[in-house]
C-alpha positions, 0 to 999 in steps of 0.5 A, spaced: 052 787 610 051 786 617 045 790 619 046 788 626 054 791 626 051 797 623 045 798 627 049 796 633 055 802 631 050 808 630 048 807 637 054 808 640 054 814 636 048 816 638 049 815 645 056 818 646 058 812 649 059 805 650 056 804 655 049 808 654 049 805 647 050 798 650 044 799 656 039 802 650 041 795 646 041 791 652 050 789 652 054 791 657 060 795 655 065 791 655 060 787 650 059 792 645 066 795 646 068 788 643 063 788 638 067 794 635 073 792 636 073 787 633 069 790 627 074 796 626 080 791 625 077 788 618 
């Protein structure tokens, strides 16, 4: 299990948006969106 991916998913759910989650994690919205998109294809 990849804890970094779980943390990212949790932050998006908690923040309510990719942009706010990215701000909390030090990533931009595009990076967060790509990570979630790639993970959801598994």
